[in-house]
N, C-alpha and C positions, 0 to 999 in steps of 0.2 A: 163896126169897132172903132171908136174914138183913137185917134194918135195919142200916144202917151208922150207928155211933155217931160224933158230930161235936161238937166244942167249940163254943162260942159264935162266931159269925162274926168278932167282934171278935178273939177270942183265936186263931182260927184263922188271921186276917191276920197277926197278930203271929208267928204260929209260922214261917208260909211265908215272911216277910221276912228275908232274911239280916241279920245283925248289922250295925249301922252304916248301915243304909239307910233306916230309919224317919225321918223329919221329926218333931222334937219340936215341938209346938204345941199350944196349948190348944184344946178343941174350940170351933168358932166358930159351930154352928147345930145346934141340938137336933133339927131334921128330917133333917138329912143323916146318918143312922145306916147304915154298911154292913150290907150283907144284907138290906135292903128293897126295895121296888119305886122308891123313891127314889133309891136307890144301891144297884144289883145288885154283888153280891160280886166279880163278874169285872171290873167295870168300871173304867178309870181316872179320875182327876180330872185337872184342868188343873195343879195343883200337882205333881204325880206325874211329873218329868221325869228324863230320862236322866241317869246319873252317870258321870263320866268314868272310864276305868280304861284301863290300860296293857296290851296284848295282846303277848305273848312265843311265841316257838316253841320249843316244849319239844322238847329232843333225845331221841335214843334210838330205839327199835324202836317205840315209841308216840308218834312225832313228831305234833305237831299244836298247837294254839293252847291257850293259858293265860293267866290273868292273871299278871303280875308280883308280885302280893300275895295271890294266890290262897288262897281260904278254902274248904275241903271237908271236911265231917264226915261224908261218906258215906251221909248219908241224905236227900239231896234237899231240903235247907233252906238251903243256902249257894249257891256259885257254879256248882256241878253239881248236877244231878239223880241219882239213885241209879243209873242206866244211863250215867253218864259224860257226858252231855251239858252244855256250857258255856252259861251263860245271861247274856244282858245284865243290866248293871246300873241299875236304875231305882229311884228314890225310892219311898217308901210313906209317904202322908200319910192317916192315918187322923182327923185333926182336924175333916174335914167341910169345908175351906177349898176355894176354887175350885168349878168346876162339874164336871158327870159327863161323860165322853166314852164313851158306850156302843160306838161303833164302834171304840173302841181299848181291847182287853182289857189288863189289868195282868199283865205277864209270871209274877210270882211267884204271883200269886193264880190265874191261870189254869192254871199249872203245879199248884198244890194240888189244885183241883177236878178235873182230869183224872188225876191220880195217885190220888187217893181216891174218884173218882166221887161227886161231890157236887153239889148243885142250884147252878146258876150264878148265881142271883138270891140266894137265903137261905143257901147253904153248908149246908144241912141234908140230910137224906135225900132223894134224888130218888124219883119215883114208880117203883117195881119191882114186877114180879110174879114169882113163883117158876117159872113156866114161860116167860115173854114175855121178861123180861129188865129192862132200864132203859129209861127214857121218854127220848127224844131228840127236839128240835123243830127241824127244820131249816128255814130261811127259803125257799127255792127249789125247793120240790118239783114234781112234775108238775102240769098244769093240772087235771086230775081223774083220776078212777080208769081210764076208758077210755084216756087219753093215756100211762099208765104203763108202760114196758116192765117185762116179766117180771124180776124180781130187780135193778130197777134201782138199789137202795141197797145190795144185798149188795158186802161187801169195799170201800164207800165210805171214803174218809179224811178226818176230819174233826176241827177242833179245838175244836168247839161242845160243851162240857160237858153232862151231862144236866140235867134238870130235873124240878120237883114239877109236878104237874097244875093246883094254884092258880096258880104262877107263870106257868105257861104259858096260862092263860086270861086273867090280867091282861096279858100281854104284848099277846096278840092284839086285845085293845080300845084298848090305848094307844100302839101302834106302826105306823105308816104303811107300813112295810116288809113285813109278815107277811102281805101278802093270799094268799101262797101257801105259808104255813106248813104243813109236814107233820109227822105224828107218826109216830115209828118207836120200836118196841120191839126191843132189841137184847140178845140173850143172851149174846155174847161181844165186849164191845168191848175189843179186845185191843191194848195199849200199841205204838205204831208206831214214832214218830219225832219230829222236831223242824223247825220253819221258822224263819226269822229272815235274818241277813245270812251269805252263805257267802265265804271267802276262798281264793284261790289264789296259789300262789306262781310269779311268772312272770319269767324273767330276774333272779332274784334280789330282785324286789320283791313284797312282799304287795299283791294288788288285790282290793278286794270288791264284791260284787255283792249286791243284794237277790233274793229269790225267794219267789214263792208256792207252789213246789214242796217238799213236805216231804221230809226226809232220813231215811231209816229207821235205826235203832239199828245195824244190821249193816252200814252202808254207810260205807266207808272215810272219806267226805266230811264225815261227823259230827265228825271231830276237828278239821274245818277251819270250822266252824260255829258262830256265837254265836246262841242260839237266843232265840226271842220267845214262841214257842208250841208247846206239846205236842200231838200227834196221837194218837188210837185209828183202829184200822181195824175197821168193823162187821163182824161175822160172825153169822149166826142171826138176821137182818132180818125182821121183819113189820111191813107199813105198817098203821096203825090208821086206816083211812078213817072210821071213824065219828067219833073224835075230831079228827081232820084236818079233816072237814066242819063239826064244831061250832066248831073255833078258826077257820076260813075265814069261818063265817056270823056269829060274834061280830065280826071283823075288819069285815065288809061293813056291819054295822049301826052301827058306830061310826065307820066311814070311807066315807061316800057318794062317789059318783062326783065329784061337784061338789067335795067337800072334797079328794078326793085331787088333783083337777085343780088346784084354787087353791096346792097345794104347788109345781107347777112354776114359778109366778111369785113365790113368796113369797121375802121378803128372806132373806140368808144367815143372819142373827141368828135368825129365825123358824125355818129349816130346823133350825139348830143346837139350838134348844131343843127342837123336836120329836123329833130324834133323841135326846136325853137323856131323853125320856119313855119310852122303849122299855125295860123291864125284862130282855128277853132280847136279850142281844146278836146282831145279825142283820148285822154287817157283813162285807165281802168275806172269802171264805177266806183265809187266809194273811196277812191285816191285821197289820200291826205299827208299832210308833213309829218313824219314820224318822230320828230326831234323835240317834240313839245315836254317842257320841262316843268312838272309841277311837284310841290311837296305837298302830301295829304295828312291831315291830322284830324 
């Protein structure tokens, strides 16, 4: 498998950010550099909030939602991706202000990583093997080899981008949520669809509801979805149990039973700080920023 050439994390973040959504602010903290374990490329910052946008119903045979002032360059770098999915508008702050929110992937950066199959932490080339495919690390795999069902990960839908080996190892030692991290080699991570906020026209009124269930690019419901995450379907999956056990051993060494137990009674601020220490995003599948503000007419 050929190596994927990628621009710097900062340049890629700016490329993936639609025009007019980047916050113009001076760098405030030298250590807050995007594409590092301190600030994984995929992760949002508290300063990256939802942007308002007026949704309208587009007439004609392709009826569906669109922005009143929609910008679409046809290349997946504006309001729509290259398969026609409409995306939520969220600010991009690359100054380093605020704090990292690893449980909330940034929509534009997650889209860029999944579209180009880049490492979710450093935005560089993920670990790949000509025969086995790309390395993905999922947070909630089977308890052990004997508990794993045959082909349990085949055709699974995932919004988690691939990762390089070094960042996967770093994650295992720094994140309390990766006790059951599982390493998968995926030969064909096929573009599948999107998840976010879905809308329905009911009695002449648009109603919205949040969903964790992704909508495929072939589903007519896609035209009524405002996306927050892109999904791929795993085909040709091999579980790397040796690397999985290495990751879990690293996690166990770093997170003793007593240390994990102490988390249950830790103050919210401490838990939040620990979550921000996890390089690999391991939030619930389908997690999205719930503060999207849109007017529909």
